N, C-alpha and C positions, 0 to 999 in steps of 0.2 A: 519442541522444534524451534529453531530460530529462523527468522525471515532472512532471506539471503538476495543478494543481487540477481537478477534475471528470472525471479520466481514471478509466475503468473498472479494477477490480482483480479478478483472479482467482486462485484458488490453482493450484498445479502440476497439479491433475486437470482445470483448467477451470471449476471451480465459481465463481459470480459472488459475490465478497464485498461490493461496494458500490463507492462512488466515492471519490477522493481528496478530502478535504475540507479539510485543513491539512497545511503542510509546516513541520516545526520545524527551524530551521537552527542550526547551531553558532554560539555568540555570537563566539568568536575568529577562526574561518575562514571563516564564512558558508556552508559546506558543509551540504547537508541531512544531518541526523541521525535523524531519524525522520519518518514519515508517518502521519496520522491517516485512517482509512477509516470513513466513516459507512456502517453497514449499512442495507439497504432498511427502509423504514417506520419509521426512526429508532429501531431494535431496539437500538442501542448503536453502540459505536466499537471499531474494531481498530486496533492498531498495528503498524508493520513499519519495519525499519531498511533502509538501502541494500544491505547484504550479503544480504539475503533476497531480492533481486529476482533473477529468472532472466532476464527480457528486458523490454524496453520497446518497443512497436510503436505505430503511429500510433493514439492513443486508448486504448490498453489496457496495463496493467501485469501481467505473469505473475510471480507469486512462486514461489519455490522450495521452499515448504513447502504442506502441506494445511491445510485450515481448521480442522481439530482442533488441528494443531501450533500455529498462530497464536493461537488462542484460549487456549491454555495457557501462552503467554509473557507 
């Protein structure tokens, strides 16, 4: 399953991080390179790469990192 705009994103502990707002594709291959997550209440944005995804389920992306790990990248 592919990651899509407006999918919920949670960290590896199940903490809700927000929703996918934008998908940044590689200009040469067209493959997703980075995803932008808008935090609730427009608190800011987080970024994650395809290799940081643990699994994708119907309407939800689970990352392989904690919220603290994502904010430090």
